[in-house]
C-alpha positions as CSV (number, residue, x, y, z in Angstrom):
1,M,-69.3,31.8,-30.5
2,A,-66.9,34.0,-29.2
3,A,-64.8,31.7,-27.6
4,S,-64.7,29.5,-30.9
5,I,-63.4,32.6,-32.8
6,Q,-60.6,33.2,-30.1
7,E,-59.7,29.4,-30.2
8,F,-60.0,28.6,-34.0
9,G,-60.6,32.3,-35.8
10,I,-63.5,33.1,-38.0
11,L,-63.9,29.8,-40.2
12,Q,-66.3,31.0,-42.4
13,P,-66.4,34.9,-43.6
14,L,-69.0,37.2,-43.4
15,L,-70.9,38.1,-46.9
16,V,-71.4,41.7,-47.7
17,T,-72.5,43.9,-50.0
18,K,-71.2,46.8,-51.3
19,I,-73.1,50.4,-51.4
20,E,-71.6,53.5,-53.0
21,T,-72.9,56.7,-52.6
22,E,-72.4,59.9,-54.6
23,T,-71.6,62.7,-52.6
24,E,-69.8,66.7,-53.4
25,T,-66.9,65.5,-52.4
26,G,-66.8,62.1,-53.9
27,T,-68.1,58.3,-53.7
28,Q,-68.7,57.3,-50.1
29,V,-68.4,53.3,-50.1
30,D,-70.1,51.8,-46.9
31,Y,-70.5,47.6,-46.8
32,Q,-73.9,46.2,-45.9
33,L,-73.8,42.9,-43.8
34,I,-76.1,40.4,-45.2
35,A,-74.8,37.0,-43.7
36,G,-73.0,36.6,-40.3
37,E,-74.3,39.0,-38.0
38,R,-73.2,36.4,-35.1
39,R,-69.8,35.9,-36.0
40,F,-69.5,39.7,-36.4
41,L,-71.1,40.5,-32.9
42,A,-68.7,38.2,-31.5
43,A,-65.6,39.7,-33.2
44,K,-66.5,42.9,-32.0
45,M,-66.9,41.4,-28.7
46,L,-63.3,40.3,-28.8
47,G,-62.3,43.7,-29.9
48,L,-61.1,42.0,-33.4
49,E,-60.1,45.1,-35.8
50,R,-60.4,42.7,-38.9
51,V,-62.9,39.9,-40.0
52,P,-62.9,38.1,-43.1
53,A,-65.7,39.2,-45.6
54,I,-66.9,38.0,-49.1
55,I,-68.0,40.9,-51.1
56,K,-71.2,39.9,-53.3
57,N,-72.9,42.6,-56.0
58,I,-76.6,41.7,-54.6
59,E,-78.9,44.8,-56.0
60,L,-82.2,43.0,-54.9
61,E,-83.4,43.8,-51.4
62,A,-85.2,40.5,-52.1
63,N,-82.1,38.8,-52.5
64,R,-80.5,40.0,-49.6
65,L,-83.4,39.0,-47.6
66,E,-83.3,35.7,-49.0
67,I,-80.0,35.0,-48.2
68,A,-80.2,36.4,-44.4
69,I,-83.1,34.0,-43.9
70,I,-80.7,30.9,-45.2
71,E,-77.9,32.3,-43.1
72,N,-80.1,32.0,-40.1
73,L,-81.5,28.3,-40.9
74,Q,-78.0,27.3,-40.8
75,R,-78.1,27.9,-37.0
76,A,-77.8,24.8,-35.0
77,N,-80.0,26.5,-32.1
78,L,-83.6,26.9,-34.4
79,N,-86.2,24.9,-32.9
80,P,-88.4,22.9,-35.3
81,V,-90.9,25.6,-35.4
82,E,-88.9,28.1,-35.8
83,T,-87.1,26.5,-39.1
84,A,-90.8,25.7,-40.4
85,R,-91.4,29.1,-40.4
86,A,-88.9,30.3,-42.1
87,F,-89.3,27.8,-44.7
88,A,-92.9,29.2,-45.3
89,K,-91.2,32.3,-45.6
90,L,-88.9,31.7,-48.5
91,Q,-92.0,29.6,-50.2
92,D,-94.6,32.3,-49.4
93,E,-92.6,35.7,-49.8
94,F,-89.7,34.6,-52.3
95,R,-91.8,32.1,-54.4
96,L,-89.5,29.1,-53.7
97,T,-90.4,25.4,-54.4
98,Q,-89.5,23.2,-51.4
99,R,-87.1,21.3,-53.7
100,E,-85.3,25.0,-54.4
101,I,-85.3,25.7,-50.4
102,A,-84.0,21.9,-50.0
103,Q,-80.9,22.8,-52.3
104,R,-80.3,26.2,-50.9
105,V,-80.2,24.9,-47.2
106,G,-78.6,21.4,-48.1
107,K,-81.6,18.9,-46.9
108,S,-83.8,16.7,-48.9
109,R,-87.5,17.8,-50.0
110,E,-88.8,15.5,-47.9
111,A,-87.0,17.0,-45.0
112,V,-88.5,20.3,-45.6
113,A,-91.8,18.9,-46.6
114,N,-91.6,17.3,-43.0
115,T,-90.4,20.5,-41.3
116,L,-93.6,22.4,-43.0
117,R,-96.0,20.1,-42.2
118,L,-95.7,20.8,-38.3
119,L,-97.1,24.3,-39.2
120,S,-100.3,22.3,-39.8
121,L,-100.5,21.7,-36.1
122,P,-102.5,24.0,-33.6
123,S,-101.0,27.0,-32.5
124,Y,-100.8,25.5,-28.7
125,I,-99.0,22.4,-29.9
126,Q,-96.4,24.6,-32.1
127,E,-95.6,26.4,-29.2
128,A,-95.2,23.3,-27.1
129,L,-92.9,22.0,-29.3
130,G,-91.0,25.2,-29.6
131,Q,-90.5,25.2,-25.8
132,N,-89.3,21.5,-25.7
133,K,-92.2,20.2,-23.7
134,I,-92.8,17.9,-26.8
135,N,-90.1,16.7,-29.4
136,E,-90.3,16.8,-33.0
137,S,-91.2,13.1,-33.5
138,Q,-93.8,13.4,-31.3
139,A,-95.7,16.4,-32.8
140,R,-95.0,14.5,-36.4
141,T,-97.2,11.6,-34.9
142,L,-99.8,14.0,-33.8
143,L,-100.0,15.4,-37.3
144,A,-101.4,11.8,-38.7
145,V,-104.4,12.2,-36.3
146,S,-107.3,14.0,-38.4
147,D,-109.8,14.2,-35.8
148,L,-108.6,17.6,-33.7
149,N,-110.6,16.3,-30.4
150,Q,-108.5,13.3,-30.6
151,Q,-105.4,15.2,-31.5
152,Q,-105.7,17.4,-28.4
153,A,-106.6,14.5,-25.9
154,L,-103.1,12.7,-27.0
155,F,-101.0,15.8,-26.8
156,Q,-102.6,16.6,-23.3
157,Q,-101.6,12.6,-22.6
158,L,-97.9,13.7,-24.0
159,L,-97.8,16.4,-21.3
160,T,-98.6,14.5,-18.6
161,S,-97.3,11.2,-18.7
162,S,-94.2,9.8,-20.6
163,L,-95.5,8.4,-23.9
164,S,-92.8,7.3,-26.3
165,V,-93.4,7.4,-29.8
166,R,-94.3,4.1,-30.3
167,D,-96.6,4.4,-27.2
168,L,-98.3,7.3,-29.1
169,R,-98.7,5.5,-32.4
170,E,-100.4,2.8,-30.6
171,K,-102.9,4.9,-29.3
172,I,-103.8,6.8,-32.6
173,K,-106.8,5.0,-34.2
174,T,-106.8,6.4,-37.5
175,G,-108.4,5.3,-41.0
176,D,-104.8,5.4,-43.2
177,A,-105.2,1.9,-44.9
178,E,-106.8,4.1,-47.5
179,D,-104.3,5.9,-48.4
180,Q,-101.8,2.2,-48.2
181,V,-104.0,0.7,-51.1
182,D,-103.8,4.0,-52.8
183,P,-101.2,5.5,-53.6
184,E,-102.0,7.5,-56.7
185,K,-104.3,9.6,-54.2
186,K,-101.3,9.8,-51.7
187,N,-99.5,11.2,-54.3
188,L,-101.8,13.4,-55.7
189,E,-102.2,14.9,-52.0
190,N,-98.1,15.1,-51.6
191,Q,-98.2,17.2,-54.8
192,L,-101.2,19.9,-53.3
193,E,-99.4,19.9,-50.1
194,E,-96.0,20.9,-51.4
195,T,-97.6,23.3,-53.7
196,L,-99.9,24.9,-50.8
197,G,-97.9,24.4,-47.7
198,A,-100.9,22.8,-45.7
199,K,-102.0,19.9,-44.9
200,V,-104.6,18.1,-47.4
201,K,-106.9,15.4,-47.6
202,I,-108.6,13.9,-50.8
203,S,-111.8,11.9,-50.0
204,P,-113.0,10.8,-53.2
205,N,-116.7,9.0,-53.5
206,Q,-117.3,7.0,-56.8
207,N,-116.8,9.7,-59.3
208,K,-116.5,12.7,-57.1
209,G,-115.5,13.9,-53.4
210,K,-113.9,16.5,-51.9
211,I,-110.3,18.0,-51.0
212,I,-110.2,19.5,-47.4
213,I,-107.4,21.9,-47.0
214,R,-106.3,22.7,-43.1
215,F,-105.0,25.7,-41.7
216,F,-104.7,27.5,-38.2
217,S,-104.6,31.0,-38.7
218,P,-106.1,33.7,-41.1
219,Q,-102.3,34.5,-42.2
220,E,-102.3,30.6,-43.3
221,L,-105.7,31.0,-44.9
222,D,-104.8,34.1,-46.9
223,S,-101.4,32.3,-47.6
224,I,-103.4,29.2,-49.3
225,I,-105.8,31.6,-51.2
226,K,-102.9,33.6,-52.8
227,K,-101.3,30.2,-54.1
228,I,-104.6,28.9,-55.2
229,C,-105.6,32.4,-57.3
230,T,-101.8,32.8,-58.6
231,D,-101.0,29.2,-59.8
């Protein structure tokens, strides 16, 4: 980034907020950096005395944190798991819907939902995805496997063999035919997944049935319970 700034300058201004503090001699004015830390550090590395900045009145700490997270999401070098966790933080801590997140980061709601679903994978698969041992398309394909033993076996094959996404799909034996002929049930599952931020399976049986919500950590369970109790 320093090399880019040296050649082209800072194309996007930093975002700061003004903090005024009363002192014995008057008012002390400081500026708190909200977004653009990497640009700021690169400018310091180059020894620049001034950088372009936009001063925005952001009074609430929550708003500052939200903007900082969104700024971080716009970095090109975030891996899919880091992006998913940032989306989850916006959803859980700032009560943003997937549609609101999508509007803020310039993506479709479906893209946000698909990224969030990666957090439904077991932690060891998330870790492999974060370390580029598998790619995002392969990880999303593994989401289609409801049986955890089969999912783990297929994951091990991905690590030991050069399976394409097409090869992986051919190996997956699922009962998705029911979903394909029942779009209403699939739509309900999608609505629940968007609200809870977790993988949901509806299993109807005549006039009754059950709803299965998958989670992979105590923190994720606590988040789901809070959403159910609140909403």
